[in-house]
C-alpha positions as YAML, in Angstrom:
chain: A
units: angstrom
residues:
- id: 1
  name: UNK
  ca: [-17.59, -21.71, -36.05]
- id: 2
  name: UNK
  ca: [-18.44, -18.04, -36.50]
- id: 3
  name: UNK
  ca: [-20.01, -17.90, -33.02]
- id: 4
  name: UNK
  ca: [-16.88, -19.39, -31.45]
- id: 5
  name: UNK
  ca: [-14.74, -16.74, -33.13]
- id: 6
  name: UNK
  ca: [-17.04, -14.00, -31.84]
- id: 7
  name: UNK
  ca: [-16.94, -15.50, -28.34]
- id: 8
  name: UNK
  ca: [-13.12, -15.54, -28.26]
- id: 9
  name: UNK
  ca: [-13.00, -11.98, -29.61]
- id: 10
  name: UNK
  ca: [-15.32, -10.79, -26.85]
- id: 11
  name: UNK
  ca: [-13.29, -12.74, -24.28]
- id: 12
  name: UNK
  ca: [-10.07, -11.10, -25.44]
- id: 13
  name: UNK
  ca: [-11.58, -7.61, -25.46]
- id: 14
  name: UNK
  ca: [-13.00, -8.15, -21.97]
- id: 15
  name: UNK
  ca: [-9.71, -9.43, -20.55]
- id: 16
  name: UNK
  ca: [-7.74, -6.55, -22.09]
- id: 17
  name: UNK
  ca: [-10.24, -4.04, -20.73]
- id: 18
  name: UNK
  ca: [-10.01, -5.47, -17.21]
- id: 19
  name: UNK
  ca: [-6.20, -5.46, -17.39]
- id: 20
  name: UNK
  ca: [-6.11, -1.82, -18.53]
- id: 21
  name: UNK
  ca: [-8.57, -0.66, -15.85]
- id: 22
  name: UNK
  ca: [-6.76, -2.50, -13.06]
- id: 23
  name: UNK
  ca: [-3.42, -1.14, -14.26]
- id: 24
  name: UNK
  ca: [-4.83, 2.39, -14.14]
- id: 25
  name: UNK
  ca: [-6.10, 1.77, -10.59]
- id: 26
  name: UNK
  ca: [-2.67, 0.54, -9.45]
- id: 27
  name: UNK
  ca: [-0.81, 3.41, -11.12]
- id: 28
  name: UNK
  ca: [-3.23, 6.02, -9.75]
- id: 29
  name: UNK
  ca: [-3.01, 4.50, -6.26]
- id: 30
  name: UNK
  ca: [0.81, 4.55, -6.31]
- id: 31
  name: UNK
  ca: [0.85, 8.17, -7.49]
- id: 32
  name: UNK
  ca: [-1.61, 9.13, -4.75]
- id: 33
  name: UNK
  ca: [0.50, 7.38, -2.11]
- id: 34
  name: UNK
  ca: [3.65, 9.17, -3.26]
- id: 35
  name: UNK
  ca: [1.86, 12.52, -3.29]
- id: 36
  name: UNK
  ca: [0.46, 12.06, 0.20]
- id: 37
  name: UNK
  ca: [3.84, 10.89, 1.49]
- id: 38
  name: UNK
  ca: [5.50, 14.04, 0.15]
- id: 39
  name: UNK
  ca: [2.90, 16.14, 1.94]
- id: 40
  name: UNK
  ca: [3.48, 14.24, 5.18]
- id: 41
  name: UNK
  ca: [7.27, 14.46, 4.87]
- id: 42
  name: UNK
  ca: [7.11, 18.25, 4.60]
- id: 43
  name: UNK
  ca: [4.73, 18.46, 7.57]
- id: 44
  name: UNK
  ca: [6.88, 18.33, 10.69]
- id: 45
  name: UNK
  ca: [4.01, 18.40, 13.12]
- id: 46
  name: UNK
  ca: [2.81, 15.31, 14.92]
- id: 47
  name: UNK
  ca: [4.65, 12.69, 16.92]
- id: 48
  name: UNK
  ca: [8.03, 11.51, 15.76]
- id: 49
  name: UNK
  ca: [8.47, 7.76, 15.43]
- id: 50
  name: UNK
  ca: [12.18, 7.81, 16.24]
- id: 51
  name: UNK
  ca: [11.56, 6.91, 19.86]
- id: 52
  name: UNK
  ca: [10.62, 10.44, 20.93]
- id: 53
  name: UNK
  ca: [6.98, 9.57, 21.56]
- id: 54
  name: UNK
  ca: [6.65, 6.70, 24.06]
- id: 55
  name: UNK
  ca: [2.97, 6.22, 23.19]
- id: 56
  name: UNK
  ca: [3.71, 5.64, 19.52]
- id: 57
  name: UNK
  ca: [6.55, 3.28, 20.34]
- id: 58
  name: UNK
  ca: [4.29, 1.35, 22.72]
- id: 59
  name: UNK
  ca: [1.55, 1.11, 20.09]
- id: 60
  name: UNK
  ca: [3.96, -0.15, 17.45]
- id: 61
  name: UNK
  ca: [5.48, -2.63, 19.87]
- id: 62
  name: UNK
  ca: [2.03, -3.93, 20.85]
- id: 63
  name: UNK
  ca: [1.00, -4.28, 17.20]
- id: 64
  name: UNK
  ca: [4.15, -6.23, 16.34]
- id: 65
  name: UNK
  ca: [3.64, -8.42, 19.40]
- id: 66
  name: UNK
  ca: [0.06, -9.24, 18.37]
- id: 67
  name: UNK
  ca: [0.76, -9.82, 14.68]
- id: 68
  name: UNK
  ca: [3.88, -11.98, 15.16]
- id: 69
  name: UNK
  ca: [2.57, -13.81, 18.25]
- id: 70
  name: UNK
  ca: [5.62, -12.75, 20.28]
- id: 71
  name: UNK
  ca: [8.20, -13.86, 17.71]
- id: 72
  name: UNK
  ca: [8.91, -10.46, 16.14]
- id: 73
  name: UNK
  ca: [11.44, -7.90, 17.33]
- id: 74
  name: UNK
  ca: [11.67, -4.21, 16.62]
- id: 75
  name: UNK
  ca: [15.26, -3.14, 15.98]
- id: 76
  name: UNK
  ca: [14.55, 0.42, 14.87]
- id: 77
  name: UNK
  ca: [11.68, 2.69, 14.03]
- id: 78
  name: UNK
  ca: [12.19, 5.09, 11.14]
- id: 79
  name: UNK
  ca: [9.84, 7.18, 9.05]
- id: 80
  name: UNK
  ca: [9.83, 5.95, 5.46]
- id: 81
  name: UNK
  ca: [10.42, 8.61, 2.81]
...
């Protein structure tokens, strides 16, 4: 019975450790994404995705066409903040 108790204790510690590490990875990833997005929002160089750059619009349209097998429609293209 003592070995079973030890096994469940180790199982609990392992599961808690994995949960904490994965939570830290998710939180760090979200913070990194927000930081990079703020850098990109302040950088006004590069093509605009509001329809100003026909190449970018064509690439987005082609990607939507491929992914949705012709069933998807693009109603607007806006940069997410």
